[in-house]
N, C-alpha and C positions, 0 to 999 in steps of 0.2 A: 437570487434566490427568496430572497426576501418578498419581494411582488407573486414571482413566479408559483409560490407556495401558497397566497393571498394570507398572509400570517396577519395575523390582529393585533398579538401581544407580544415584544419584546423583551428577551432580558440578555442583560449587558453585563459582563467585570467592567471592574473602572478603568481598567490597561486601555479597555477598546471604547473606552466613549469619544475623544479626537475623532476616530476612524464613524463612528455612531454619527456624531454632531453632525460631518460632513454629509453624510450619507443621506441625513433625516430628510432634507425635502426632495426625494428619490423614492421615499418609502410611503404613500400618500395611505395604505391602506391598514400602518400602524395606527391603533388607537391609545394604547398603552405601554409605555416602557419600565422597564422593572431593573432595578440597578443593584448588584448581589452588596457590592462592597461601601458601597456611599449612596448618597440621597441626592441626588444633583436637581437642582430648578426644572420643574416638567417631566420629573419623573417618579417613581411611587421606590421607595426604598424595601428590598428584600424584606429584612428584620420588622419595619414596620408592617408588611400584611401579613407576616409570620406573627406577630401582639397580637395583631386585633382580627384574629382568626377565630372560631369557633372551636367550642372544648366537646360539642360534641361527636360523639363515633361516625366518620365518615362509609356511608353504604352506597355506593352507586352499581348497578348492574349492566354490567359489559355486553357487548354484541361481539363474540367469537369473530364473526368474519365481517367484521365495524375496524374502520382505520386508526391506528395507531400513532404510526408516526410515517411523516415524509421524508425517506432517506433520501439525501441526494448525491447524485454520482457523476461522472463525466466520463470515466474506465481513460479511453483513451484518446477518443476523438468528440468535439459535438460541445454543446455548452450541455453545463450540467441540469440532470433530470432528476424527482423526484419519483422516489419508489417508493409505492402504497404498500406499506405490510401490515397487516391486523396482528390482532391477538393471538389468534391461531399462529398465525407463522410462525411468532418467536416462542409459544407454548413448542413446539411440532421442532422448533429447531431445540432447544433445553432441551427435550427428550430425548431428541436425536445423540447431542452430545452426550448426557449423561449418560443410557444405553451404552452408547464405544467408550467415552475415559474414566465413567464409573463416576458414583457420588457418596462422597462418605461424610460423615457428622461430624468432621473436624475440618470439612474444607476450608478455605479464604483463597481468594482468587483475588491476584494482585492488577491491578488494570494501568499499566502507561503506555498505550496506545490511546490514539485524540479519539474522542468521545463521538466525534464529527464522523468519525469514520466506523462503519457497522461492527467492525471487531472490535473497538474498542464499547460502543454503546450494548452491543450483547453482550458483556460479563456483568452490566450493572443491571439489562433484564433479569436474565439469566440465577442472580443472587437473588433476585424478588420472587421469583415461581420456587426456586429450589431452599430458599430460605439460611442462604448462607451468608456471611459478612463480604464485604468489598478492601480490599485497602487499597484506595484510591489514590493515588501521584498525580503532578500538575505537569503535565512532562514526562520523559521519560531523562533521567543520567544514570549512568550503568551505577555509579558507587550506591548512588540511594538503591536503587533496586536491590545489588546484593546485602545492602545493610539492610533492608526490610524483610528478605527472606531470611535473613537468618536473626531478628529481632521478631517479626511481628506472626507469627505461626502461618506463613504462605509457603498454599500446597500447591497451587498452578499457578503460572504467570503466560501471561499472550506476549508475544516479541515478531518481531523479522528476523530475517539471517542477520544483518548489519547490526540489529540490536544484541542480539547473541552473542556474537564479536567480540563486541565493546563489553558486554558484561563479563566473557570472561578473560580477556585483558587485563579488567579492570580487579579480580578478581585475584587473579596468579596463581599462586600454587596452591590456595584455601580452599577444601572440598565443599561442595555447599549439603546443607545438615538432609539426612535423610527425610525428611520432613515436604523436601520439593519432590511431589509425584509426577508432573508433567511439565513439563517447557512447550507450550501449543505455539507452534511455530508456520506464519503464514508468510506470503509474497512470494510466493516463486522457491523453486526447490533450493537446500541448502547445502551447499559447497561441500563434497567430500572430506577437507581433510577437517571443517567446523565438525561433521557428525565424528570423525573418530574421536576426537578431543573430546564431546561431549561422552563417546562412550569408554574412553579412557579414564573420566571424571566419574562415571558416575550415573550421568545427567541425563534421564527419562525424555529423550524429544520426540514431539507427535506432529510430523509435518502436518498441516491443510492446508487443500484448495477449499476458498469459498467465495462469494459474493453478497452482494448489495442486496441485489432482487432474489437470494432467498434465502436473507433474513442472516447472512452470515455461513457458518461450515455447513459444504456440499458432501466432500471425503476429509477424511482422518487416517493417516498412517501412523498404527500403532508406534510408541518406541520400541519394543519386539523387533518391527520388522525393519527401522530405521537404514540399518548400514544393509540388509541383505535383499530391500527394495530400492535400492538408493535412486533417489530420483523421484520418487512415487509420493502422490500424492492421498494412496488409501485407496481404500474402498470408499463408498457413497456411505452414508448414515441411513440409518435404519427408517425407515418412508420413505426415501430422497431415490427416484429414479434415474440415471445417468445413460444416455449412450452416446457414439461417437456418431456423425450422419456424414454422407455425402453431400456434395451442390446442390442434388436434387432431392434433399429429404431423405434419403437411404440410410438404413443405417449398413455400417463396417464394421467385419470381424475384428476380432483380434489383431492387432497387431499392424491394424490400418489407422493412420491417420485421416483427420476429420474435426467438423467442429464437435465440442463439446456441447449435449441438450439438456438439458432436467427437467424434470418433472418430482409434483407432489406436494405435501399441505405445508412448506415452507417458501412456497416460489410465491410472488408479489400479483397482485392483482392486476399490477401494471407499472404505468409514469404517467402523474398526474395533471392531467389537463393537458395530455401527446397522444391522442388516439391512434396516429401515426405511426408513433416511433412505439407505442403498445403492439400493433398490430405488427409490424417490423418485428419484433421480440419476441413477445407472444403466439408460435404458429402450430396447428395443430394440436393442443395440448403441450406443448413443450416451449422452454424457455431456452432459445436460443444467446449462449453467450459471446460466441464471438472470440469464443479461448481455441486454440486446436489442442487439440490430445489424442492419445488412443488407451485403448484399453487392451492390457495382456492378458495371456490365457486365462490366469487365474479374478482375472477381472480389477487389478490396480488399474487406479489410474494414473496417466504420465503427461503432464500439462508443458509442451512445448512453446506457444507463443500466442499472441493476441493475431486474429485473422486480420487484421490491417497492419502490423505490426512489419508480417511477412517479406523477406526479400529475397527478390530473385535475381539472380547472378551467372548467367551465363546457361539460363533455362532451368535451372537448378532451384530449387528453395534452401534457402539459408533461414533458419528464426535464430533471431538476436538473444532470446533468454538462452538458447546453448551456448554462444560464444562466450557472453559474459561469463556462467557460470565455469566454463572453461578457464579462462582469466581471471575472474575468483580465484581460484583453487591454487594460483600460482604463489609460493610464499611474500613473492615482493609487492602482491598487487594488493592494494587496498577496495579499491573497486571499483566498477568498471561501466559502460553504457554503449551499445551498440546499433548503427543507424541507418539504413540504404543511402546513400545516396548514388545520381547519376550517373552513368559512366557509359561514353560512346561505345566503348567497347562490350562492359560487358551488362551491359543494362543498369545495372544496379554496380556501386561498387560497398563492401564492407567495412563501412569507417568504424574500429570503436575508437572512446577517449578514455585513458587507465589513468587512476590514481595510484600512484605508490607509496608503500606506506616510508617512515622516517627512516631513514640511513638503510637504505636497500639500494645496490647499484644492479642494473635491469636494463640492456640494449632491446630495443625494437626487433634487433633481427633474434634476440634467444627468444622473445614473448614468440615472435613468429614460428619458431621451431616449434616450443614448447606448443602452442597451438598446434600447428600441420601433427605433431605427436596424438596428442589426446585427442584430438577430430575427428582421424582417419577412417576410425572404426562405424563414424555414424553422420558425418559431416559429409558432401557433395559436392563442398566448392573448396579450392588448392589456395589454405590462409595463406603462404607467401605469394602467390599469386595476386590474391583479388582482396586481400585485408589488409587495411591502412591503420596505423597507430601512430596514437600522441597522447605523448608519456606527461602526467603531471605532475610535480611534488604534492607531497600529502598534504593536506589540510587538517585544520582542527577539526575536532567533530564534535565539539560543542553544540547540543541542542539538535543535533541530528534526528530526526526518524523519518524515515521513508522506505515506502513498500516498494517491489518489483514492480504494476503497475504503477508505479508514478516515476518510474525510471522514464518513461516515455517523454515527461517536459523535456529532459534533457536531448529526445531523439527529436522532437517538435522543432526546439530551439536551433539545432542543427541541420533539419531538412529546410527551414526556411530561410539560411546564407546560401545556401544554392555550392558554389565552387569558393568553399569557405577555408582561411586561412587555420592550417593544423595548431601552430605555433599558439596563434590567439582563441582557439578552442582548446586548446591543451590545457591555457593561463587562465581561463575564464568560465568554461563550464561548468567544473565543481561549486565556483561562487557560485554564477546566475541561480545552476538546479538547487544550491542548499539554499538560497535565500529565498523563490520560488515554493516551498515549502514548507520555508519558515523558519527555518534554522539560524543562528546566531551566526553574525559575522564579527570577525576582529575589526579594530580601529583600520588599519594597516591595509585590511583586506577592501575595507572601504574607501578608500583613498584609492586602489586600488582599481578601481572602477569607476568612482566618480572624477578623478584627477585627470582622466586618462580620456583627452577625446573619441582616439579609436573605441577604445571601452566604452564610452559614454554612449555610441550607437550601437553596441552588441545589445547592451542595458538596455537599451530604445526598444530595437526589435524583442528581446524576452518578454518586457513588460504589453507591448501591442500584443504580443499570441497570447499571453494571462486568460484563460476561459473565465476563469473567474474572480468577479468583482475586486471580492474579499482581498482574494492572493493578488490581484493588481494594486490594491492600496497598501498592503504588507511590506509588498517588493518596496513600494515607493519611498512607505516610511524608513525602508533601510540604508537608503540612498536619498536625503534629503538636497542634493544638489542637482538631481537629477529629475527637482518635479515640476520643473520650466518643459521638458520634452514631452 
């Protein structure tokens, strides 16, 4: 990404110095390096640069349509692409969000999402546009986030549903302060039990659907509609147009599923130095998201899944996100990932890796029966016939922060194995998935991967399938015994 973006200056934190030193020979275009926490040889110190800066007031005239940021996104397929976002994109996105969620003079937005993700970075940009403070955390920790909400006057926090669940678990029965007026939740539909628990606690959840290519939010469901419009991402933000198209580019009526397309002043100019990708994504004035969804008769958006993740089993369409949502709504299930694998009889078999909560006992048969009951009203496949489950014990979620789109890492990992061993997937998928997302692993888990030859082969497959070179090195750093692979 550094080379693809033609970056000339690289800012780096001290903990990433070993990685940067390793990659430095491959980043010939970078002329200057700046380190935040130290001043190693061959690099500028950030504090040194600040100390040498002029005291004169800085005034720069900005071209609103000029490039502000290259925000890299890979979605679920392909190499990361740099979405060209302008100053206008961010301004309109901030305005649309303010008109939808409101803007109060005492607002303080807590940022605990990664800043390399548009959902995290948008908080910082909006704070500048709105003139409000940000409470910035170095990663997500549910205890620290809860404490900050209590002590730092936080009024808005952005999370994904997994993070929200962990916040509630860490909170216990203590109520949240009334100053917390909005919990903006993205990364896919929030499970009904979680919404009901938030409603019981008086916690105002606003579900949202967003894209890097649209500078964050596209549609947002207000807290007042959270239960009455269960599963919806809400209506498009002001200035944003949204419709559902068929394969020929025609607009579909309410209730019919198709590709979600978006247009408006928040939409990217395209992908940096990738004209073919830009032409495929931006067609006839619309941003083609690659996501499948539908609008109801009142104009509320329901997101089903990625087009590439669609499973066709027995000639019927199965959306992995729907099955994942049902599995996660079971009280014994902590997390789930669903993938379609080749099957001679059905074309594709629906396979789920399910992570169970601690001290819970549930059988595969019970979960299959639960899925059959819950999916009967809208899914067209038979879970008892076409769904295979791999049950995994609960894992320590310390350091985990992932969004719905990135469950595709587990999907691609499983797809690459072909006829995989369910027991092996059960044991290792949560660990590989967590490490690939930058999560921390316990020493026992590291040994489980590093000391087992069978596991080493699985880890090698996961490593070689990483699309992002930085992630590859991060994963390798988690498993020092596997560097030789």
